N, C-alpha and C positions, 0 to 999 in steps of 0.2 A: 504494500500500500504506500501511496505517496504521503509525505509529511511536510507541512509548512516549515518546520524547523530546518529541513534540508534545503530550503530555498531562501533562507536568511531571516526567517521570523525570529523575534526575540521573546515575545509573550510576557512582557513585564508591565503592560498597561501604559507605558510611557513612550516607547519607540513606535514609529509609524510602520505597521506591518502590512500595509496595503499591497505594496509591490510583491512581497513574498506570497501572499495569499492569491493574488491574481495570477502569478506565475504557476503556482501549483494547480489552480483551477484550469488554466489553459492547457497544462500538460495532461491533466486527467481527461480533458475533452479530446485530446489527440490520441491517447493510448487506450482509453477505456479503463484505466486503473482507478481504484477508489482512493479517497483522501481520508486519512486518519488524523484527526486533530487532537493532540495531546493536551494535557493540563496547561493552562496559561490564560493570561488576560491580553487579548490582541486588539490593539488600537487600529481601526481600519476605516478607510473611506468607502466609497461605493465599489462593490465587487460585482462583476458581470459573470453570472453563471453560464456555463456551456451545456449543450445537450448531453443527456445521459451521464451526468456526473453525479456520483454518490459521495456525500460528505458525512462522516460519522464521528461521534464523540461519545464519551460516557456521560449519560444524563445524571449528573450529580446535583442538580438544582433542587431547592425546596420551595415551599409555598411562600414563605416570608422573604422580604427584601434583604434580610441579613444573610440569606443563603441563595445567592443568585446562580450558584454553580461554580465548578472549578475550571470549566472551559468556556470562556466568554469572548464574544466579539463585541467590542465597545465602539460606539459611534465616535468618529474623530472630529467631524466638522458640523457645526450647527446648520450649515446651509446645504449639506448633502441631502439627496432625495430619499436614500435608503441605505441599508447595509448590503443586503443581497438582492440584486436585480435579476429576477427570474424570467424576464421578458422573452428571451430566446432559449430558455432552458428546458426544452422538451424532454420528458422522461427523466427528470432529476429527482433525487431523494436527499432531503436534509434531515439528519437523524441525531438527536441528542445534544445539539448545540444550545447555548444560551446567547441571546442577543440583547444588549443593553443600550438604550438611548440616553440622551442627556435631558429629556423632558421638555426641550424647547425647540423652536423651529418647526419645519414641516416634514421632518424625516419619518419614513416608514421603516419598520424593521425588515420585513420581507415584502417585496413589491414586484408585481407583474404589471407593466404599463403598456400592454399591447393596444393597438388602435383598431384591430378587427379580430375575428375569431379564427381566421385562417382555415386551412383545409385538413388539419390533423389535430387529434386530441393532444392536450398538453401533458396530461398524466403526471402532474406534480404530486409528490408525496412528502408531507411534513409530519415527522414522527418525533415524539418525545422531546420537543423543543420548548424552551422558555423564551418568550419575546416580550419585553416590558420597557416602560418608561420612554416611549417615543412621543415626539410632539404631535404627530398625526396618528394614523391607525397603527396598531401593532403589525397587522398583516393586511395587505390589500391586493387581491388578485383580480385584475381588470381584464375583461374579455377572456375569462378563463373557460376552458372546455375540458372537463374531466379532471378531478383532483380528489385527494383525500387528506384530511387533517385528523390525526389521532394522537391521543395521550399527550397533548401539548398544554401549555399555559400561556395565554395572551393577556397581559395585565397592565394596569396602571399607565395607560397611554392616553393621549389627548383626544383621539378619535375613537373608532370602534376597535374591539378586540380583533375580530375578523370581519372584514368587509369584502364582498364579492360583487362582481358584475359578470354573470355567466351561469353555467349550469353543469349538471351531472357530477355531483359531489357527495362525499361521505364526510360528515363531521361527527366524530364519535369519541366519547370519553375524554373530553377536554375540560379545562378550567378557563372561563372568561371572567376575569375579576377586576373590579375597580377601575374600569375605563371611563373616561368622561363621555364618550359616545355610547353606543349600544354594545352589548356583549357580542352579538352577531347582527350585522346590518347589511342591507343590500342597496346597490345603486345601479340603475339601468336595468336592462333585461336580466331576469334570473329565473331559474326553474330547476326542477328535478334534483333536489337536495334531500338527503336523509340525515336527520339530526337525532342522535340517540345517546342517552346516558351522559349528557354534559352538565356540569355545574356552572351556572351563569348567575353571578352575584355582584351586587353593589356597583352596577354600571349606570352612569348618569342618565343616558337618553333611552333606557329601556333594556330589557333582557334580549329577546329576539324581536327584531324590528324589520318587517317585510313591507316594502312599498311596492305593490304590484307583485308579479311573480306567479308561478303556478307549480303544481306537482311537488308539493312538499310533504314529507313524512316527518312529523315532530313528535317523538315518542320517548317517554321515560326520562325527561330532563328535570333537574331541580333548579328553579329560578327564584332568586331570593333578593329582596330589598333593592329593586331597580328604582332609579329616579323617576322614570316614567313607567308605563305598564310593563309587566313581565313579558307578555306576548302582545305585539301590535301587528295587525294584519290589515292593510288598507289596499283595496283593489286586488286582493289575492284570489286566485281561483284554483280549484281542484287540490285540496290539501286535507290531510288527516292529522288531527291534533288529539292525542290521547295519552292517558297515563302520566301526565306531568304534574308536578307540585309547583304551585305558583304562590309564593309567600311574601307578604308585607311589601309588595311592590306598589307602583303608583305613588311614590313619595314626592308628590308635587306640593304646591301650595295648598293650604287647607280648603280654599274655595275654588280650586281648579276643577272644572267639569270633567277633565280627563284623568282625574285621580282614580284610576282603576287598576286592578290586577291584569285585566285583559281588555283589549280594544279590537273589535271586529267591525270594519266599515267597508261597504261597497264590495263585499266578498261574494263569490259564487262557487257552488260545488264544494263547500267546506263542511267537514264534519268535525265538531268540537265536543268530544264526549269523554267521560271517565276521568276527568281531571279533578284535583283537589286544590281548592282556592281558599286562602286564609289571610287574615289581617295580622299585624304585629307592629312593634316599635323597634328601635335600634337595639343592639345587643345590650344586655344589662338593664333592660326596661327603660332606656332613655329615649327621648324624642317622642313625636306624636305617633299615635296608632293610625296606620294607613293601610289601604286606601279608603276612599269614600265609597267606592262601589266594587263589587266583585267583577262585573262585566259591563262594558259599554257597547251597545249594539246598534247598528243603523244600516239600512239599505242592503240587507242580505237577500240573496237570490239563490234558490235551490240549495239551501244550507240546513244542517241539523245541529242544533246546540241543545244537548240533552244529557241528563244523568251525570252532571257534575256536582261535586260536593262543595258547598259554599258555607263556610263558617262565618256567621255575621259579625260577632264581636262588636266593634265600634263602628261598623259601616253604616252609612245613611240608608242604603238600599242595596239589595243583592244584585239586581239587574237594572241598569239604567238603559231602558229601551227607548230609542228615539224613533223607532218605527220605520215605515216605508219599505217593508220587506215584501218579497214576492216568492210564493211557493216554498216557504221555509217553516221548519218546526223548531220552536223554542219552548 
């Protein structure tokens, strides 16, 4: 396996290791060899990934910021657009790395900035990675077509934990924690994503936020203390949402009409069943009991919203129904 140290990397968090990492990535793209990143703190600028490159490291990171991992790529320049540029990195795997931003500027940890979907599936695989403290999104996959994100933590960034514009993805067993945006958010066309077993917590703009999109399977996720609703679906069609726990989300202002655990608006062909929805305050019983409503519903067409458990607690009303539904069961 190739190693950045053999190409001049220092790994002390002070020296610029950009050239060494780019050299080893380029070499891997030419030979097909994998890259093994040993323990170290690597200060790097923007790195351009090459097709079919596999980067691996031991995933030694923990949940708290005091344990960011022993193998870390650290953002060098406040003005850089990302650390890992996946735009041309068809069939790449990133496994076990930690990426750490400065918290300022518009940098994204892992970025695909394609302008069209192309003629071939991207097939990115992000596995066992921790991506945190970036000024923008932790990970943004733009015009993505086929991807998987598993066993990762995307946290404490200025935008969404994971933002996509694309389709055909698996998002399984991840943490999306403490981002100012949503835990998982979409921009532009999006479809055909399976989200299962994720912990999505304390994200400012919502837990799972879908604007448009279709063919989603959202099953068995734990969504906790979102600033806006835990699940927001506006203009979404053909989706199954079941078996999720949505707890003390909608932490908006007390008089905000959108202070809800769930918001479903202008949706069609959506089934929302078998979920458990509850109110709560901050940890230790601090802060207000939120939200005001379990669900806010409007303009649903050919939808079923049924057999959910809603524990009222301090809520004003379980269902805030604004009506204008067509052929729907509530």
